Backbone as CSV, one residue per row, in Angstrom:
resi,resn,N_x,N_y,N_z,CA_x,CA_y,CA_z,C_x,C_y,C_z
1,MET,90.023,-2.924,5.168,91.266,-3.689,5.105,90.976,-5.097,4.602
2,ALA,91.869,-5.596,3.776,91.642,-6.913,3.189,91.745,-8.007,4.238
3,GLU,90.902,-9.000,4.131,90.926,-10.137,5.029,91.756,-11.247,4.403
4,ALA,92.251,-12.150,5.250,93.088,-13.238,4.762,92.281,-14.205,3.910
5,GLU,92.858,-14.555,2.771,92.329,-15.611,1.911,90.835,-15.495,1.616
6,LYS,90.463,-14.382,1.086,89.088,-14.168,0.648,89.118,-13.703,-0.798
7,PHE,88.141,-14.134,-1.571,88.074,-13.825,-2.996,86.894,-12.893,-3.238
8,SER,87.177,-11.732,-3.818,86.122,-10.770,-4.143,85.949,-10.686,-5.652
9,ILE,84.711,-10.754,-6.106,84.402,-10.652,-7.528,83.565,-9.400,-7.744
10,ILE,84.045,-8.491,-8.577,83.290,-7.285,-8.926,82.779,-7.444,-10.353
11,ILE,81.463,-7.320,-10.507,80.831,-7.458,-11.819,80.152,-6.137,-12.177
12,PRO,80.734,-5.335,-13.081,80.058,-4.122,-13.540,78.960,-4.504,-14.525
13,ALA,77.806,-3.885,-14.392,76.675,-4.278,-15.247,75.921,-3.047,-15.733
14,TYR,75.725,-2.980,-17.030,74.897,-1.926,-17.622,73.906,-2.572,-18.583
15,ASN,72.639,-2.500,-18.239,71.565,-3.099,-19.045,71.850,-4.572,-19.359
16,GLU,72.110,-5.330,-18.308,72.418,-6.760,-18.446,71.310,-7.638,-17.868
17,ALA,70.071,-7.187,-17.968,68.952,-7.958,-17.421,68.867,-9.353,-18.038
18,GLY,69.273,-9.483,-19.287,69.188,-10.773,-19.958,70.308,-11.737,-19.614
19,ASN,71.344,-11.249,-18.924,72.519,-12.086,-18.651,72.878,-12.241,-17.180
20,ILE,72.544,-11.254,-16.364,73.141,-11.176,-15.029,72.795,-12.362,-14.136
21,ALA,71.577,-12.881,-14.215,71.207,-14.019,-13.357,72.047,-15.249,-13.702
22,ASN,72.223,-15.519,-14.998,73.044,-16.660,-15.410,74.498,-16.474,-14.992
23,THR,74.993,-15.250,-15.114,76.371,-14.976,-14.701,76.558,-15.238,-13.215
24,LEU,75.610,-14.797,-12.403,75.695,-15.035,-10.958,75.614,-16.524,-10.631
25,ARG,74.715,-17.223,-11.298,74.594,-18.667,-11.057,75.900,-19.397,-11.369
26,GLU,76.494,-19.053,-12.509,77.729,-19.719,-12.909,78.888,-19.352,-11.977
27,ALA,78.946,-18.093,-11.562,80.014,-17.671,-10.650,79.910,-18.394,-9.311
28,ILE,78.707,-18.502,-8.781,78.506,-19.211,-7.511,78.903,-20.676,-7.645
29,LYS,78.506,-21.282,-8.759,78.837,-22.692,-8.994,80.353,-22.897,-8.992
30,VAL,81.063,-21.997,-9.666,82.522,-22.107,-9.737,83.149,-21.954,-8.357
31,PHE,82.755,-20.918,-7.633,83.441,-20.625,-6.379,83.032,-21.549,-5.238
32,LYS,81.850,-22.112,-5.292,81.473,-23.099,-4.280,82.259,-24.400,-4.449
33,ASN,82.777,-24.628,-5.646,83.576,-25.824,-5.905,85.075,-25.530,-5.977
34,PHE,85.440,-24.304,-5.675,86.835,-23.867,-5.704,87.391,-24.075,-4.297
35,LYS,88.166,-25.130,-4.098,88.530,-25.570,-2.745,89.215,-24.485,-1.926
36,ASP,89.965,-23.598,-2.576,90.672,-22.564,-1.826,89.745,-21.490,-1.269
37,PHE,88.590,-21.301,-1.910,87.737,-20.181,-1.525,86.257,-20.529,-1.418
38,LYS,85.908,-21.803,-1.362,84.495,-22.173,-1.409,83.703,-21.628,-0.227
39,ASN,84.380,-21.349,0.881,83.695,-20.806,2.052,84.034,-19.343,2.303
40,SER,84.732,-18.733,1.378,85.177,-17.367,1.612,85.270,-16.576,0.309
41,PHE,84.114,-16.269,-0.252,84.082,-15.413,-1.432,82.882,-14.484,-1.353
42,GLU,83.000,-13.369,-2.042,81.906,-12.408,-2.120,81.762,-11.952,-3.562
43,ILE,80.541,-11.669,-3.949,80.263,-11.166,-5.294,79.551,-9.828,-5.163
44,LEU,80.101,-8.814,-5.797,79.488,-7.487,-5.811,79.121,-7.120,-7.241
45,VAL,77.845,-6.891,-7.476,77.379,-6.377,-8.766,77.245,-4.867,-8.642
46,VAL,77.839,-4.146,-9.574,77.701,-2.691,-9.611,76.843,-2.336,-10.817
47,ASP,75.628,-1.877,-10.548,74.723,-1.465,-11.624,75.102,-0.052,-12.052
48,ASP,75.664,0.039,-13.239,76.204,1.296,-13.757,75.116,2.112,-14.456
49,GLY,74.081,2.478,-13.698,73.030,3.330,-14.247,72.170,2.660,-15.293
50,SER,71.878,1.383,-15.121,71.056,0.656,-16.102,69.672,1.281,-16.248
51,THR,69.132,1.188,-17.471,67.770,1.667,-17.720,66.790,0.505,-17.847
52,ASP,67.285,-0.723,-17.709,66.401,-1.889,-17.693,66.250,-2.364,-16.241
53,ASN,65.843,-3.591,-16.032,65.605,-4.070,-14.666,66.755,-4.931,-14.129
54,THR,67.978,-4.579,-14.497,69.149,-5.294,-13.983,69.159,-5.339,-12.457
55,SER,68.950,-4.200,-11.814,68.992,-4.152,-10.347,67.911,-5.014,-9.716
56,GLU,66.718,-4.990,-10.294,65.623,-5.793,-9.745,65.946,-7.286,-9.819
57,ILE,66.549,-7.700,-10.918,66.918,-9.110,-11.072,67.992,-9.497,-10.059
58,VAL,68.972,-8.632,-9.870,70.025,-8.921,-8.894,69.446,-8.982,-7.483
59,ASN,68.579,-8.045,-7.144,67.969,-8.057,-5.809,67.147,-9.321,-5.571
60,ALA,66.422,-9.757,-6.593,65.650,-10.998,-6.468,66.583,-12.188,-6.272
61,PHE,67.705,-12.163,-6.962,68.688,-13.238,-6.822,69.264,-13.239,-5.410
62,ILE,69.568,-12.054,-4.901,70.103,-11.935,-3.541,69.109,-12.487,-2.519
63,ASP,67.833,-12.160,-2.690,66.798,-12.615,-1.754,66.654,-14.134,-1.734
64,SER,66.959,-14.771,-2.862,66.756,-16.222,-2.956,68.034,-17.028,-2.782
65,SER,69.158,-16.348,-2.548,70.441,-17.050,-2.475,71.080,-16.878,-1.103
66,PRO,71.651,-17.946,-0.555,72.347,-17.843,0.727,73.782,-17.333,0.590
67,GLU,74.232,-17.133,-0.636,75.623,-16.738,-0.850,75.826,-15.250,-0.555
68,ASN,77.091,-14.876,-0.460,77.453,-13.504,-0.122,77.462,-12.641,-1.388
69,ILE,76.286,-12.198,-1.786,76.125,-11.366,-2.982,75.555,-10.020,-2.555
70,SER,76.062,-8.955,-3.151,75.540,-7.628,-2.838,75.435,-6.804,-4.116
71,LEU,74.696,-5.729,-4.028,74.457,-4.841,-5.173,74.698,-3.400,-4.762
72,LYS,75.402,-2.680,-5.605,75.530,-1.232,-5.482,75.080,-0.635,-6.810
73,SER,74.342,0.436,-6.738,73.854,1.057,-7.971,73.853,2.568,-7.824
74,TYR,73.814,3.249,-8.957,73.794,4.709,-8.978,73.233,5.156,-10.321
75,ARG,72.921,6.408,-10.431,72.472,7.029,-11.677,73.246,8.334,-11.852
76,PRO,73.527,8.732,-13.085,73.296,8.029,-14.346,74.442,7.070,-14.657
77,ASN,74.419,6.499,-15.864,75.508,5.657,-16.341,76.804,6.467,-16.409
78,ARG,77.886,5.894,-15.859,79.165,6.604,-15.819,80.284,5.872,-16.557
79,GLY,80.102,4.591,-16.809,81.130,3.845,-17.522,81.687,2.695,-16.704
80,LYS,82.196,1.710,-17.423,82.709,0.494,-16.789,83.844,0.790,-15.811
81,GLY,84.738,1.676,-16.196,85.858,2.002,-15.320,85.403,2.606,-14.008
82,TYR,84.450,3.515,-14.087,83.912,4.115,-12.863,83.266,3.048,-11.993
83,ALA,82.518,2.144,-12.614,81.835,1.087,-11.858,82.832,0.211,-11.105
84,LEU,83.928,-0.150,-11.742,84.936,-0.982,-11.086,85.629,-0.222,-9.959
85,ARG,85.953,1.028,-10.214,86.607,1.835,-9.177,85.668,2.055,-7.987
86,TYR,84.407,2.304,-8.278,83.396,2.488,-7.235,83.216,1.200,-6.432
87,GLY,83.104,0.080,-7.124,82.908,-1.194,-6.449,84.070,-1.577,-5.559
88,PHE,85.274,-1.177,-5.931,86.454,-1.522,-5.145,86.361,-0.983,-3.718
89,ASN,85.612,0.091,-3.526,85.456,0.675,-2.190,84.674,-0.218,-1.235
90,PHE,83.995,-1.225,-1.765,83.072,-2.009,-0.943,83.473,-3.478,-0.787
91,ILE,84.653,-3.847,-1.265,85.061,-5.255,-1.174,86.250,-5.394,-0.222
92,SER,86.529,-6.641,0.176,87.535,-6.841,1.221,88.401,-8.077,1.004
93,GLY,88.388,-8.643,-0.191,89.121,-9.886,-0.415,90.617,-9.711,-0.576
94,THR,91.351,-10.754,-0.312,92.793,-10.772,-0.565,93.068,-10.725,-2.066
95,TYR,92.162,-11.337,-2.834,92.245,-11.348,-4.295,90.970,-10.741,-4.854
96,VAL,91.124,-9.967,-5.923,89.988,-9.260,-6.515,89.896,-9.621,-7.992
97,LEU,88.737,-10.108,-8.390,88.485,-10.468,-9.785,87.535,-9.463,-10.405
98,PHE,87.920,-8.900,-11.547,87.014,-8.104,-12.372,86.425,-9.043,-13.419
99,LEU,85.110,-9.092,-13.514,84.449,-10.021,-14.432,83.313,-9.326,-15.160
100,ASP,83.308,-9.395,-16.495,82.205,-8.835,-17.268,80.907,-9.579,-16.969
101,ALA,79.790,-8.878,-17.155,78.483,-9.414,-16.760,77.820,-10.281,-17.816
102,ASP,78.352,-10.303,-19.042,77.608,-10.920,-20.144,77.891,-12.401,-20.363
103,LEU,78.789,-12.985,-19.595,79.137,-14.404,-19.662,79.861,-14.777,-20.960
104,ASP,80.366,-13.784,-21.694,81.254,-14.103,-22.818,82.509,-14.814,-22.304
105,LEU,82.896,-14.467,-21.092,84.037,-15.076,-20.415,83.513,-15.779,-19.171
106,HIS,83.664,-17.095,-19.130,83.072,-17.859,-18.028,83.885,-17.676,-16.744
107,PRO,83.213,-17.610,-15.603,83.924,-17.445,-14.322,84.927,-18.547,-14.006
108,TYR,84.793,-19.726,-14.628,85.743,-20.805,-14.327,87.174,-20.417,-14.684
109,LEU,87.340,-19.441,-15.573,88.678,-18.975,-15.932,89.435,-18.456,-14.718
110,ALA,88.704,-18.009,-13.698,89.342,-17.463,-12.496,90.192,-18.498,-11.771
111,VAL,89.812,-19.762,-11.867,90.562,-20.817,-11.177,91.975,-20.930,-11.747
112,GLY,92.078,-20.986,-13.071,93.387,-21.037,-13.706,94.195,-19.777,-13.455
113,MET,93.517,-18.637,-13.413,94.206,-17.377,-13.160,94.762,-17.335,-11.740
114,PHE,93.983,-17.844,-10.790,94.465,-17.897,-9.410,95.677,-18.820,-9.299
115,ASN,95.632,-19.953,-9.968,96.783,-20.862,-9.954,98.026,-20.187,-10.528
116,LEU,97.831,-19.377,-11.577,98.958,-18.664,-12.180,99.520,-17.589,-11.258
117,ILE,98.647,-16.855,-10.602,99.124,-15.771,-9.733,99.967,-16.329,-8.590
118,GLN,99.612,-17.557,-8.168,100.378,-18.213,-7.113,101.674,-18.818,-7.666
119,LYS,101.540,-19.561,-8.747,102.696,-20.275,-9.308,103.779,-19.321,-9.791
120,LYS,103.362,-18.223,-10.429,104.312,-17.270,-11.001,104.644,-16.124,-10.047
121,ASP,104.066,-16.161,-8.843,104.257,-15.091,-7.863,103.985,-13.726,-8.498
122,ALA,102.866,-13.652,-9.214,102.487,-12.431,-9.923,101.618,-11.542,-9.034
123,ASP,101.478,-10.305,-9.453,100.623,-9.358,-8.745,99.295,-9.154,-9.461
124,ALA,99.290,-9.439,-10.753,98.070,-9.335,-11.553,98.127,-10.374,-12.666
125,VAL,97.000,-11.012,-12.918,96.872,-11.942,-14.041,95.686,-11.480,-14.869
126,ILE,95.918,-11.242,-16.143,94.856,-10.716,-16.997,94.552,-11.691,-18.129
127,GLY,93.279,-11.877,-18.405,92.884,-12.684,-19.544,93.357,-12.040,-20.831
128,SER,93.800,-12.859,-21.776,94.370,-12.305,-23.006,93.891,-13.051,-24.246
129,LYS,93.330,-12.295,-25.165,92.946,-12.868,-26.454,94.170,-13.194,-27.298
130,LYS,95.293,-12.606,-26.954,96.516,-12.789,-27.733,97.346,-13.981,-27.266
131,ASN,96.959,-14.604,-26.170,97.678,-15.793,-25.713,97.481,-16.931,-26.717
132,ARG,98.544,-17.645,-27.028,98.462,-18.669,-28.084,97.571,-19.842,-27.696
133,HIS,97.260,-19.976,-26.423,96.388,-21.061,-25.974,94.923,-20.624,-25.849
134,SER,94.645,-19.376,-26.168,93.271,-18.872,-26.061,92.399,-19.395,-27.198
135,THR,91.119,-19.573,-26.886,90.118,-19.936,-27.889,89.178,-18.748,-28.045
136,ILE,89.106,-18.221,-29.260,88.356,-16.988,-29.484,87.247,-17.209,-30.504
137,ASN,86.023,-16.979,-30.087,84.867,-16.992,-30.983,84.325,-15.569,-30.996
138,TYR,84.755,-14.809,-31.995,84.628,-13.361,-31.951,84.231,-12.852,-33.336
139,PRO,83.177,-12.078,-33.486,82.798,-11.549,-34.801,83.922,-10.724,-35.430
140,PHE,83.985,-10.735,-36.746,85.075,-10.070,-37.456,85.181,-8.594,-37.098
141,ILE,84.066,-7.902,-37.022,84.117,-6.462,-36.767,84.739,-6.164,-35.413
142,ARG,84.466,-7.024,-34.425,85.059,-6.815,-33.105,86.551,-7.153,-33.117
143,LYS,86.926,-8.163,-33.885,88.352,-8.476,-34.036,89.085,-7.307,-34.682
144,PHE,88.455,-6.733,-35.697,89.066,-5.620,-36.418,89.278,-4.420,-35.501
145,LEU,88.234,-4.060,-34.744,88.340,-2.919,-33.833,89.360,-3.183,-32.735
146,SER,89.340,-4.400,-32.194,90.280,-4.746,-31.125,91.722,-4.705,-31.615
147,SER,91.956,-5.287,-32.783,93.318,-5.320,-33.323,93.839,-3.912,-33.584
148,GLY,92.964,-3.044,-34.085,93.356,-1.659,-34.318,93.745,-0.953,-33.035
149,TYR,92.971,-1.181,-31.983,93.270,-0.532,-30.708,94.545,-1.098,-30.088
150,TYR,94.738,-2.419,-30.188,95.952,-3.021,-29.639,97.192,-2.457,-30.328
151,PHE,97.118,-2.314,-31.656,98.250,-1.741,-32.389,98.508,-0.313,-31.917
152,PHE,97.440,0.439,-31.721,97.526,1.832,-31.288,98.233,1.935,-29.940
153,ILE,97.795,1.143,-28.958,98.369,1.283,-27.618,99.780,0.693,-27.534
154,ARG,100.059,-0.326,-28.332,101.419,-0.878,-28.312,102.407,0.088,-28.962
155,THR,101.903,0.933,-29.843,102.745,1.964,-30.442,103.041,3.072,-29.435
156,LEU,102.054,3.395,-28.605,102.178,4.522,-27.681,102.828,4.167,-26.346
157,PHE,102.607,2.946,-25.870,102.988,2.617,-24.494,103.915,1.408,-24.433
158,LYS,104.675,1.361,-23.366,105.549,0.222,-23.102,104.935,-0.598,-21.971
159,LEU,104.265,-1.663,-22.345,103.651,-2.562,-21.376,104.089,-3.996,-21.673
160,PRO,104.259,-4.826,-20.647,104.714,-6.202,-20.861,103.586,-7.159,-21.230
161,VAL,102.482,-6.630,-21.766,101.337,-7.462,-22.137,100.861,-7.081,-23.535
162,LYS,100.171,-8.007,-24.188,99.690,-7.782,-25.546,98.223,-7.376,-25.606
163,ASP,97.473,-7.655,-24.545,96.028,-7.410,-24.550,95.637,-6.774,-23.222
164,THR,95.159,-5.545,-23.280,94.774,-4.844,-22.047,93.276,-4.871,-21.786
165,GLN,92.470,-5.247,-22.773,91.039,-4.959,-22.706,90.109,-6.136,-22.403
166,THR,90.613,-7.349,-22.313,89.732,-8.489,-22.055,89.092,-8.372,-20.673
167,GLY,87.807,-8.738,-20.596,86.995,-8.436,-19.425,87.060,-9.404,-18.270
168,ILE,88.216,-10.008,-18.035,88.439,-10.791,-16.816,89.878,-10.560,-16.374
169,LYS,90.028,-10.083,-15.134,91.343,-9.750,-14.598,91.368,-10.072,-13.111
170,LEU,92.506,-10.568,-12.646,92.670,-10.928,-11.241,93.849,-10.160,-10.651
171,PHE,93.624,-9.596,-9.464,94.647,-8.787,-8.803,94.773,-9.169,-7.330
172,ARG,95.939,-8.916,-6.796,96.070,-8.918,-5.347,95.467,-7.608,-4.829
173,TYR,94.714,-7.703,-3.765,94.015,-6.535,-3.223,94.967,-5.364,-2.976
174,GLU,96.106,-5.640,-2.347,97.024,-4.566,-1.975,97.581,-3.845,-3.194
175,VAL,97.705,-4.548,-4.301,98.179,-3.917,-5.535,97.162,-2.888,-6.023
176,LEU,95.898,-3.284,-6.054,94.857,-2.334,-6.456,94.782,-1.160,-5.494
177,LYS,94.899,-1.441,-4.222,94.820,-0.383,-3.210,95.882,0.682,-3.449
178,ARG,97.068,0.256,-3.871,98.173,1.191,-4.078,98.123,1.891,-5.433
179,CYS,97.333,1.358,-6.356,97.350,1.884,-7.727,96.054,2.561,-8.162
180,MET,94.952,2.269,-7.506,93.656,2.737,-7.995,93.547,4.258,-8.037
181,ASP,94.250,4.951,-7.144,94.150,6.409,-7.132,94.821,7.051,-8.339
182,LYS,95.593,6.276,-9.093,96.229,6.787,-10.306,95.300,6.724,-11.520
183,VAL,94.184,6.042,-11.377,93.297,5.806,-12.517,92.217,6.881,-12.561
184,LYS,92.178,7.622,-13.644,91.245,8.738,-13.786,90.135,8.463,-14.798
185,VAL,90.361,7.507,-15.696,89.414,7.226,-16.774,88.198,6.477,-16.238
186,ASN,87.020,6.838,-16.726,85.778,6.206,-16.272,85.252,5.138,-17.219
187,LYS,85.719,5.126,-18.448,85.105,4.233,-19.431,86.062,3.120,-19.841
188,TYR,86.044,2.756,-21.120,86.713,1.528,-21.548,88.233,1.569,-21.456
189,ALA,88.841,2.751,-21.527,90.301,2.828,-21.432,90.793,2.686,-19.989
190,PHE,89.875,2.498,-19.064,90.219,2.249,-17.658,91.228,1.111,-17.526
191,ASP,91.010,0.010,-18.248,91.891,-1.157,-18.145,93.334,-0.793,-18.479
192,LEU,93.501,-0.058,-19.560,94.833,0.370,-19.972,95.490,1.207,-18.885
193,GLU,94.768,2.184,-18.365,95.360,3.080,-17.372,95.714,2.338,-16.086
194,LEU,94.850,1.427,-15.663,95.138,0.655,-14.456,96.402,-0.187,-14.635
195,LEU,96.545,-0.832,-15.782,97.728,-1.657,-16.017,98.994,-0.811,-16.111
196,LEU,98.887,0.388,-16.661,100.037,1.299,-16.675,100.442,1.683,-15.257
197,ALA,99.446,1.933,-14.410,99.730,2.293,-13.017,100.392,1.132,-12.277
198,ILE,99.878,-0.074,-12.493,100.437,-1.259,-11.833,101.862,-1.522,-12.317
199,ASN,102.052,-1.454,-13.623,103.387,-1.670,-14.187,104.356,-0.578,-13.743
200,GLY,103.854,0.648,-13.653,104.699,1.769,-13.253,105.252,1.640,-11.847
201,LYS,104.551,0.922,-11.005,105.024,0.692,-9.633,105.867,-0.577,-9.513
202,GLY,106.138,-1.200,-10.654,107.036,-2.342,-10.649,106.398,-3.679,-10.331
203,TYR,105.072,-3.744,-10.354,104.396,-5.003,-10.068,104.437,-5.926,-11.291
204,LYS,104.325,-7.203,-11.019,104.421,-8.214,-12.069,103.041,-8.537,-12.635
205,ILE,102.885,-8.357,-13.947,101.638,-8.653,-14.652,101.908,-9.782,-15.640
206,ILE,101.061,-10.798,-15.632,101.181,-11.860,-16.630,99.827,-12.087,-17.297
207,GLU,99.869,-12.681,-18.486,98.651,-12.946,-19.244,98.250,-14.415,-19.140
208,SER,96.952,-14.629,-19.195,96.400,-15.977,-19.054,95.525,-16.301,-20.261
209,PRO,95.525,-17.547,-20.722,94.643,-17.911,-21.840,93.180,-17.856,-21.441
210,ILE,92.329,-17.609,-22.419,90.891,-17.514,-22.173,90.123,-18.333,-23.206
211,ASP,88.883,-18.541,-22.898,87.918,-19.109,-23.845,86.824,-18.062,-23.987
212,LEU,86.833,-17.351,-25.099,85.905,-16.241,-25.314,84.832,-16.642,-26.308
213,ARG,83.588,-16.542,-25.877,82.452,-16.861,-26.747,81.530,-15.645,-26.804
214,ALA,81.836,-14.757,-27.736,81.112,-13.494,-27.831,79.690,-13.706,-28.340
215,LYS,78.740,-13.097,-27.659,77.332,-13.218,-28.047,76.876,-12.047,-28.909
216,ARG,77.444,-10.884,-28.671,77.028,-9.691,-29.400,77.960,-9.441,-30.580
217,ARG,77.371,-9.094,-31.701,78.190,-8.855,-32.891,79.093,-7.640,-32.716
218,PHE,78.547,-6.563,-32.145,79.302,-5.324,-32.020,79.712,-5.015,-30.584
219,GLY,79.322,-5.844,-29.631,79.621,-5.527,-28.252,78.822,-4.322,-27.799
220,ARG,79.295,-3.663,-26.782,78.617,-2.485,-26.235,79.146,-1.182,-26.817
221,ILE,80.197,-1.256,-27.607,80.870,-0.035,-28.034,80.279,0.498,-29.328
222,GLY,79.760,1.731,-29.268,79.264,2.414,-30.447,80.265,3.464,-30.908
223,ILE,79.870,4.271,-31.889,80.756,5.301,-32.435,81.185,6.283,-31.349
224,LYS,80.241,6.686,-30.516,80.556,7.622,-29.433,81.579,7.017,-28.477
225,ASP,81.434,5.726,-28.193,82.368,5.051,-27.287,83.755,4.926,-27.903
226,ILE,83.808,4.654,-29.213,85.102,4.558,-29.898,85.841,5.890,-29.805
227,PHE,85.113,6.985,-30.009,85.714,8.316,-29.888,86.199,8.551,-28.460
228,SER,85.390,8.128,-27.482,85.754,8.291,-26.074,87.014,7.503,-25.730
229,VAL,87.107,6.268,-26.234,88.306,5.455,-25.991,89.534,6.154,-26.568
230,PHE,89.392,6.686,-27.781,90.513,7.363,-28.431,90.954,8.585,-27.628
231,THR,90.008,9.439,-27.246,90.368,10.657,-26.512,90.924,10.329,-25.123
232,ASP,90.339,9.334,-24.463,90.861,8.937,-23.148,92.280,8.387,-23.259
233,THR,92.540,7.645,-24.329,93.878,7.073,-24.519,94.909,8.169,-24.761
234,ILE,94.529,9.202,-25.489,95.434,10.337,-25.704,95.710,11.054,-24.384
235,LYS,94.690,11.197,-23.543,94.893,11.814,-22.222,95.842,10.968,-21.370
236,ILE,95.662,9.654,-21.435,96.552,8.751,-20.699,97.982,8.888,-21.224
237,PHE,98.110,8.987,-22.549,99.428,9.156,-23.168,100.109,10.415,-22.642
238,TYR,99.358,11.493,-22.521,99.908,12.752,-21.991,100.378,12.558,-20.549
239,ARG,99.542,11.929,-19.731,99.938,11.698,-18.334,101.147,10.765,-18.249
240,TYR,101.217,9.830,-19.178,102.279,8.813,-19.185,103.639,9.415,-19.535
241,TYR,103.685,10.222,-20.584,104.962,10.749,-21.055,105.274,12.147,-20.532
242,ALA,104.311,13.050,-20.620,104.588,14.438,-20.249,104.677,14.629,-18.736
243,LYS,103.811,13.941,-17.996,103.765,14.142,-16.543,104.409,13.003,-15.757
244,ARG,104.764,11.912,-16.432,105.328,10.727,-15.756,104.438,10.324,-14.583
245,PHE,103.137,10.372,-14.822,102.135,10.226,-13.759,102.119,8.835,-13.147
246,TYR,102.500,7.819,-13.917,102.369,6.439,-13.444,103.668,5.860,-12.882
247,ASP,104.723,6.692,-12.813,106.007,6.220,-12.281,105.940,6.098,-10.757
């Protein structure tokens, strides 16, 4: 059961040995200076079947840090969506932040998102590359792939948001608790399905500006992943229209 006024951060990580320590350091720095939650936050790293030493680095960080950090891991790799759904079983905050492990999106964005969720009385605040106040440093190939997917999903689905895939999202715990069982996708289309489930129950979703500084030219998505996103999205489309699964 969620505790009053606690902030939970779930960080899915797959082969992030080169980034995870810096991400944890920056997240701790942000939340220790975040007056609303400086004494009440937890960070959970979910190692999604990494083949490098991501888990060892996180464990070493845990041993040397007084903060509330924990690690859950499993084998084999199952996908970002599975990692987030799995991690949700182990957190207890009133607010839940999903944060990518690579530091392309800095944890400080969570402060503005929390202010928005309160000010707008929203149930979910999602980072958006399409927000006019966003700053995007993104390789052309990733922009091209992202724009193609956004056009695809906006053609298929009715959602009150322009960007479903950015890797920082903030939710009220109870909203996730009521919607997570509707999410079946394990990989990258997880974000889309979760937002459809949240919107289908009538919850309020708003978008927040971001500062994105992409380090990888192609990201983590290869040809196999692109095919997986496409097939998963078609399955979601079937559940959305034919079965009215998210109503």
